C-alpha positions as CSV (number, residue, x, y, z in Angstrom):
1,V,12.8,3.9,3.9
2,A,13.6,7.4,4.9
3,L,12.8,10.0,2.2
4,P,14.6,13.3,2.0
5,F,11.7,15.5,2.9
6,A,10.8,17.5,6.0
7,D,8.4,16.2,8.7
8,A,4.7,17.1,8.1
9,G,5.5,18.6,4.7
10,F,2.7,17.0,2.6
11,D,-1.0,17.2,2.4
12,V,-1.2,14.0,0.3
13,V,1.1,11.0,0.0
14,L,0.5,8.4,-2.8
15,C,1.9,4.9,-2.6
16,A,0.5,3.3,-5.7
17,L,1.0,-0.5,-6.0
18,A,4.3,-0.3,-4.2
19,I,3.8,-1.2,-0.5
20,G,4.1,-4.9,-1.3
21,H,7.6,-4.4,-2.6
22,V,8.7,-3.2,0.9
23,A,9.7,-5.9,3.4
24,A,9.4,-3.5,6.4
25,L,5.7,-2.5,6.4
26,D,6.0,-0.7,9.8
27,D,8.9,1.4,8.6
28,A,7.1,2.4,5.4
29,M,3.9,3.4,7.1
30,A,5.9,5.3,9.8
31,E,7.5,7.3,6.9
32,I,4.2,8.0,5.3
33,G,2.9,9.2,8.7
34,R,6.0,11.3,9.2
35,L,5.6,13.1,5.8
36,L,1.9,13.9,6.3
37,K,0.6,17.1,7.9
38,P,-2.1,16.6,10.5
39,G,-5.4,16.0,8.6
40,G,-3.4,15.0,5.5
41,A,-4.4,11.9,3.5
42,A,-2.5,8.9,2.2
43,L,-3.6,6.6,-0.6
44,V,-1.9,3.3,-0.3
45,S,-2.7,0.6,-2.9
46,D,-1.5,-2.9,-3.5
47,L,-2.3,-6.2,-5.2
48,H,-5.3,-7.5,-3.3
49,P,-4.2,-10.0,-0.7
50,F,-6.9,-12.5,-1.9
51,L,-5.1,-12.7,-5.3
52,A,-1.7,-12.9,-3.7
53,L,-2.7,-15.6,-1.3
54,G,-4.3,-17.4,-4.2
55,G,-1.0,-17.6,-6.0
56,A,-1.2,-14.5,-8.3
57,Q,2.2,-12.9,-8.9
58,R,3.4,-9.6,-10.2
59,T,5.2,-10.4,-13.4
60,F,6.8,-8.6,-16.3
61,H,8.1,-9.8,-19.7
62,A,11.5,-9.1,-21.2
63,G,11.7,-10.8,-24.6
64,D,10.6,-14.4,-24.2
65,A,11.4,-14.4,-20.4
66,V,8.8,-13.8,-17.7
67,Y,10.0,-12.5,-14.3
68,A,8.1,-12.5,-11.0
69,V,8.7,-9.5,-8.8
70,E,9.2,-10.2,-5.0
71,H,6.0,-9.3,-3.2
72,H,5.1,-9.2,0.5
73,T,1.4,-9.9,1.1
74,Y,-0.1,-7.7,3.8
75,L,-3.5,-8.5,5.2
76,Y,-6.0,-5.9,6.3
77,A,-5.1,-6.4,9.9
78,D,-1.4,-5.8,9.1
79,M,-2.1,-2.5,7.4
80,L,-4.4,-1.3,10.2
81,R,-1.8,-2.1,12.9
82,A,1.0,-0.4,11.0
83,A,-1.2,2.6,10.1
84,D,-2.3,3.0,13.7
85,A,1.3,2.9,14.9
86,A,2.1,5.7,12.4
87,H,-0.8,7.8,13.7
88,L,-2.9,7.2,10.6
89,S,-6.7,6.4,10.8
90,L,-8.5,4.4,8.2
91,D,-11.0,6.5,6.2
92,A,-12.0,4.1,3.4
93,V,-11.0,0.8,1.7
94,P,-12.2,0.5,-1.9
95,E,-11.5,-2.9,-3.4
96,P,-12.0,-2.5,-7.1
97,A,-12.2,-5.5,-9.5
98,L,-11.3,-5.7,-13.2
99,D,-14.3,-5.6,-15.6
100,G,-16.2,-8.9,-15.4
101,Q,-14.3,-10.1,-12.4
102,T,-15.8,-10.8,-8.9
103,T,-12.6,-11.0,-6.9
104,P,-11.0,-7.6,-6.2
105,T,-7.8,-6.9,-8.1
106,V,-6.4,-4.2,-5.8
107,I,-7.0,-2.9,-2.4
108,V,-6.7,0.9,-1.6
109,Y,-6.4,2.2,1.9
110,R,-7.3,5.9,2.4
111,L,-5.6,7.0,5.6
112,I,-5.8,10.3,7.5
113,K,-3.0,11.6,9.7
114,R,-4.2,12.2,13.3
């Protein structure tokens, strides 16, 4: 998961609805931690694990076919463990739902580099 950027080169890292596509959570979080300057922030969002555990899938349509995208479900504890190992501290965890829904649709982790 190594990206071609210098260590501590970014104030902000955004990983929007992508972390679930990565099989190696620890490696991805370590890379986010490596890229951030001390005090920098990361926003990491994903399909909410409640939906994923309930059977929801990420799908797309091509013509008449529907394709499901491979997704790895990470629980809150998984994210906290991987973030801590990458020297990232949890700052906030918004869990927005779509209009009219009660179950959160996504989960967003705001992490700060220690």
